[in-house]
C-alpha positions as CSV (number, residue, x, y, z in Angstrom):
1,X,96.8,59.7,65.5
2,X,96.0,61.9,69.0
3,X,99.3,63.1,68.3
4,X,98.5,64.1,65.3
5,X,95.2,65.8,65.9
6,X,96.5,67.6,68.8
7,X,99.2,69.0,66.8
8,X,97.0,70.3,64.1
9,X,94.4,72.0,66.5
10,X,97.9,73.5,68.2
11,X,98.5,75.1,64.6
12,X,95.3,76.2,64.5
13,X,95.4,77.7,67.5
14,X,98.8,79.4,67.3
15,X,97.5,80.8,63.8
16,X,94.0,82.2,65.2
17,X,96.6,84.2,67.7
18,X,96.5,87.1,64.7
19,X,92.5,86.7,64.8
20,X,91.1,90.2,65.8
21,X,89.0,89.9,68.8
22,X,89.3,86.1,68.8
23,X,91.5,84.6,71.8
24,X,93.4,81.7,71.6
25,X,91.2,80.7,74.9
26,X,88.2,80.4,72.9
27,X,90.0,78.0,70.2
28,X,91.0,75.8,73.0
29,X,87.0,75.9,74.2
30,X,85.9,74.7,70.8
31,X,88.5,72.2,70.5
32,X,87.2,70.8,73.7
33,X,90.9,70.8,75.3
34,X,90.4,73.6,77.6
35,X,90.0,72.2,81.1
36,X,92.5,69.7,80.2
37,X,95.2,72.3,79.2
38,X,94.6,74.1,82.5
39,X,94.9,70.7,84.4
40,X,98.3,69.6,82.5
41,X,99.6,73.1,83.1
42,X,98.9,73.8,86.7
43,X,99.6,69.8,87.7
44,X,102.7,69.5,85.4
45,X,105.0,68.2,88.0
46,X,102.5,65.8,89.5
47,X,102.8,63.6,86.3
48,X,105.7,65.0,84.1
49,X,105.6,62.4,81.3
50,X,101.8,62.3,80.7
51,X,101.4,66.3,80.9
52,X,104.2,66.6,78.2
53,X,102.8,63.9,76.2
54,X,99.4,65.9,76.2
55,X,101.2,69.6,76.2
56,X,104.1,69.0,73.7
57,X,102.1,68.3,70.0
58,X,99.9,71.3,71.2
59,X,103.0,73.6,72.3
60,X,104.9,72.5,68.8
61,X,101.7,73.2,66.6
62,X,101.0,76.5,68.6
63,X,104.7,77.5,68.0
64,X,104.6,76.3,64.0
65,X,101.3,77.7,63.5
66,X,101.9,81.3,65.5
67,X,105.2,81.7,63.1
68,X,104.6,79.8,60.4
69,X,101.1,79.9,59.4
70,X,100.0,83.2,60.8
71,X,101.9,84.5,58.2
72,X,99.6,82.6,55.5
73,X,96.6,83.6,57.4
74,X,97.4,87.4,57.6
75,X,97.7,87.2,53.7
76,X,94.3,85.4,53.5
77,X,93.0,87.9,55.7
78,X,94.3,90.8,53.5
79,X,93.4,89.3,50.4
80,X,90.3,87.0,50.7
81,X,88.8,88.5,54.2
82,X,85.5,87.6,53.9
83,X,86.2,83.9,52.9
84,X,88.7,83.4,55.7
85,X,86.4,85.0,58.5
86,X,83.6,83.1,57.5
87,X,85.4,79.8,57.7
88,X,86.6,80.8,61.4
89,X,83.1,81.8,61.8
90,X,81.9,78.4,60.6
91,X,84.7,76.7,62.8
92,X,84.0,78.6,65.9
93,X,80.2,78.2,65.6
94,X,80.3,74.4,65.0
95,X,82.8,73.6,68.0
96,X,80.3,75.8,70.4
97,X,77.5,73.7,68.9
98,X,79.3,70.4,69.6
99,X,80.2,71.9,73.4
100,X,76.5,72.5,74.1
101,X,74.9,69.2,72.8
102,X,77.7,67.3,74.7
103,X,76.7,69.5,77.9
104,X,73.0,69.2,77.3
105,X,73.1,65.4,76.5
106,X,74.6,64.9,80.2
107,X,71.8,63.7,82.4
108,X,72.6,65.9,85.4
109,X,72.6,69.4,83.5
110,X,70.1,71.9,84.7
111,X,68.0,74.1,82.5
112,X,69.0,76.9,84.4
113,X,72.2,76.7,82.9
114,X,70.8,78.0,80.0
115,X,70.7,81.2,81.9
116,X,74.2,81.4,82.2
117,X,74.8,80.6,78.3
118,X,72.6,83.4,77.5
119,X,73.8,86.1,80.2
120,X,77.5,85.5,79.0
121,X,76.8,85.3,75.5
122,X,75.0,88.9,75.9
123,X,78.2,90.2,77.5
124,X,80.7,88.6,74.8
125,X,78.5,90.7,72.4
126,X,78.5,93.3,74.0
127,X,82.5,93.3,74.3
128,X,82.7,92.8,70.8
129,X,80.3,96.0,69.9
130,X,82.7,97.6,72.6
131,X,86.0,96.7,71.2
132,X,84.7,98.4,67.9
133,X,83.6,101.5,69.5
134,X,86.3,102.0,71.7
135,X,88.9,105.1,71.1
136,X,92.4,104.3,72.1
137,X,93.4,106.0,75.1
138,X,96.9,106.6,75.1
139,X,99.0,107.4,78.5
140,X,101.7,110.0,78.1
141,X,104.1,107.9,80.2
142,X,103.9,104.5,82.1
143,X,105.8,102.9,85.1
144,X,107.5,99.6,85.0
145,X,104.7,98.7,88.1
146,X,101.7,100.1,85.9
147,X,103.2,98.1,82.7
148,X,103.2,95.0,85.0
149,X,99.7,95.6,86.2
150,X,98.6,96.0,82.5
151,X,100.3,92.4,81.9
152,X,98.6,91.2,84.7
153,X,94.9,92.2,83.5
154,X,96.0,91.2,80.0
155,X,95.8,87.6,81.0
156,X,92.3,87.8,81.7
157,X,91.8,88.0,77.7
158,X,94.4,85.1,77.6
159,X,92.7,83.0,80.2
160,X,89.3,83.5,79.9
161,X,87.5,82.8,76.6
162,X,85.8,85.5,74.9
163,X,87.3,88.2,76.8
164,X,89.7,90.5,74.9
165,X,93.0,91.3,76.0
166,X,92.3,94.6,73.3
167,X,89.6,95.8,75.2
168,X,91.6,95.5,78.8
169,X,94.8,97.2,77.1
170,X,92.7,100.3,75.8
171,X,90.9,101.0,79.2
172,X,94.1,101.0,80.4
173,X,95.9,103.2,77.7
174,X,98.5,100.5,77.1
175,X,97.4,99.0,73.7
176,X,99.7,101.5,71.4
177,X,102.6,100.7,73.9
178,X,102.0,96.9,73.5
179,X,101.8,96.8,69.7
180,X,104.6,99.2,69.3
181,X,106.6,97.2,71.6
182,X,105.9,93.5,69.5
183,X,106.7,95.3,66.5
184,X,109.8,96.3,67.2
185,X,110.7,93.6,70.2
186,X,111.3,96.6,72.6
187,X,112.1,94.6,75.6
188,X,112.1,98.0,78.5
189,X,107.8,97.7,77.8
190,X,107.7,93.9,76.8
191,X,109.5,92.3,80.1
192,X,107.3,94.2,82.8
193,X,104.0,93.4,80.7
194,X,105.3,89.7,80.1
195,X,105.8,89.2,84.1
196,X,102.3,90.2,84.7
197,X,100.9,87.7,81.6
198,X,102.9,85.0,83.2
199,X,101.5,85.9,86.8
200,X,98.6,86.6,85.8
201,X,97.9,83.7,83.7
202,X,98.6,81.4,86.6
203,X,96.2,83.2,88.8
204,X,93.7,83.2,86.7
205,X,94.1,79.7,85.7
206,X,93.6,78.5,89.4
207,X,90.8,80.5,89.6
208,X,88.9,79.0,86.5
209,X,90.1,75.4,87.4
210,X,88.4,76.0,91.1
211,X,85.4,77.0,89.4
212,X,85.2,74.2,86.9
213,X,85.8,71.8,89.8
214,X,83.3,73.2,92.2
215,X,80.8,74.6,89.7
216,X,81.4,72.7,86.4
217,X,78.2,73.3,84.5
218,X,77.9,76.7,85.8
219,X,81.3,77.9,84.7
220,X,81.3,75.6,81.5
221,X,78.1,76.9,80.0
222,X,79.4,80.7,80.9
223,X,82.7,79.8,78.8
224,X,80.5,78.8,75.9
225,X,78.5,81.7,76.3
226,X,81.4,83.9,76.0
227,X,83.1,82.1,73.3
228,X,79.8,82.3,71.3
229,X,79.2,86.0,71.6
230,X,83.0,86.8,70.7
231,X,82.8,85.2,66.9
232,X,80.3,88.3,66.0
233,X,83.7,90.4,65.9
234,X,84.6,88.3,62.8
235,X,81.4,88.7,60.8
236,X,82.6,90.0,57.6
237,X,80.7,92.6,55.7
238,X,78.7,91.6,52.9
239,X,77.8,94.1,50.0
240,X,76.2,91.6,47.4
241,X,74.0,88.4,47.2
242,X,77.3,86.7,45.7
243,X,79.2,87.5,48.7
244,X,76.3,86.2,51.1
245,X,76.4,83.1,49.0
246,X,80.4,82.8,49.1
247,X,80.2,83.5,52.9
248,X,77.6,80.8,53.5
249,X,79.7,78.5,51.8
250,X,82.9,79.1,53.9
251,X,81.1,78.7,56.9
252,X,79.5,75.4,55.8
253,X,83.5,74.7,55.2
254,X,84.5,75.8,58.5
255,X,81.6,73.8,60.4
256,X,82.3,70.5,58.2
257,X,86.0,70.8,59.1
258,X,85.4,71.2,62.9
259,X,83.6,68.1,62.9
260,X,86.3,66.3,61.2
261,X,88.8,67.4,63.6
262,X,86.0,66.6,66.7
263,X,85.3,63.4,65.5
């Protein structure tokens, strides 16, 4: 049963990679596996059998979700944009609420941690606004080293939930290079960026892991705040009362789905 649940979570994480502005890290957080993933990846060789058993269904589901279910999600986003976005809003909102309840229920938690949640929630919300308003800056030429640096900084958006890789690449002027290279599998651009992403991911995973070990509550409330703020990028355009009702129904469905996944 645990294998099946993690496999299903992996499918949603993989498919969710194409959601605008939402990082896979956010979905890992709301599924309650973020810190476990960090630990399993960074300490993989300390207990290969245990870590492989945990990572395998998630990685397998993520691959299937990215290759197969992302196509379905793209279709749903193009044909049923409002309904699809609303379901994910409910899904993410439900996960964040469950995480907040779990953290607040702990006897040791401090009320000041809510401040960390509110600050990062505000930053996450502002980043959503910034992403929508930001003009794409294009560089005329880029070097191997600069592309590697772009990948390194892009990894912040991969590892830190709620931080958008899109904004980072837009500010660096390599966003259009990245999109075109992914679409056309242009390896002279992809290889240096991939090197930067791999190195950066390991570095920032270690930083987050250290923060969780030494300042768990502050870090967790901050991560939850970022995750909560990032869902605003998914809010659909609602033009009529009918749209509003359908959107609410879909949000509730997503919320209930999260309850089933977390049970």
